[in-house]
N, C-alpha and C positions, 0 to 999 in steps of 0.2 A: 487421566483417561487415555492420553496418548500412549503411555507406557503399555497399557493393556491392549488398546485397539489400533493404535497407529505408531508402532515402534519406529517406522521410517521417519516420522516427524520427531518423536521423542529423542532420537539420537542427536538432534541439533539443539537440544536444551541442556545447558550446563549451569548448575547452581541456580536454577530458576530464571536464567537469562536466555533470551532468544536472540539471535541465531548464532550458535557456536559450531565451529568445525568439529565433526565427530573424531577426526584424526588428531588435532592439536589442542582442542578445547578453547582456542582463541575465538573471540567474537568475530563474526563475518561482517563485511561492509554492506552486503546486500542479502536480501532474503534468498535462500537457496531454492525456494519454490516459485519465485517470480520468473515467468517465461516471457520472452520477447518474440513477437512475430514481426519480422522486419517489414518496413514500408515497401511498397512497390516502387522500385527505382525509376520506373517510367512515369510516375506521377509525382511532380515536384511538390505538390501540396499534401501528399500522403505522409502520415506519421507512423512510427512504430506503434504496435498495439501490445499492451502489457496484460498478461493474464496470470491468475493465481492457480497453481496446481493443487492447492489444498483449501480452496475457497470455502467449502462446507465444514471443514475442520480447522479453520484458521483460528489463531489466538484472539483474545478480546482486544488487544492493542490494534490488531488489524481490523477487527469488526467496527471499531469506533473511529478509526482514522479515515479521513482527516476531520479535525474539528474546525479549523480555520484556514482561510486562504493564506494568511500569513505563515501558518505552520507549513503549508505546502510549499510556499516560497522558500522558507528556511531549509526545508528538506530537499529542495530542488526536485520536487515531485514531477514526474514525467507526464502526469495526467492534466497539468495546467495547459490551457490553450491560450492563444494570443488574445482572444476576446476577454479571458479572465484577467489577464495582466492589464488590459486597457481599462477595465472597469471592475476593480476588486470588490467594491461594495455590492454590485449586482451579482458578482460571482459568489460572494458569501451568502446572499439570499437564496441563490439557486442551490448551493451546497446544503444549506439548512433544509430545504425542501427535499432534496434527494436523500439526505441522511435522516429524515425525521423518524423513521421506524428503527433506526440503529442507535441513536443517541439524542440527548436533548439538544435543542438549537443553541448556538453560541450566543451568550449574553455579552453585550458591549459594555 
């Protein structure tokens, strides 16, 4: 569908793998559609905000991510907060609630 309706996204797919450089075909380290809104430097508690430029057209891998807090830790996910690190069990419960419409809850 991307090839027909979103060639700007399709150009980053190579042999069914996402995200590949349109120029070299090499897989990228980061999603090319992830945007960072830098934190206010005047606020020491502020964090960068990450947004998705293709949110409504994102691939299924993105729709169902994350499944577990452990996965987020392994991926060094920027969405983790200090409170999540302090209590990963509670964080997993909150994640399951947040993602309930996107994917099944994680089974232990």
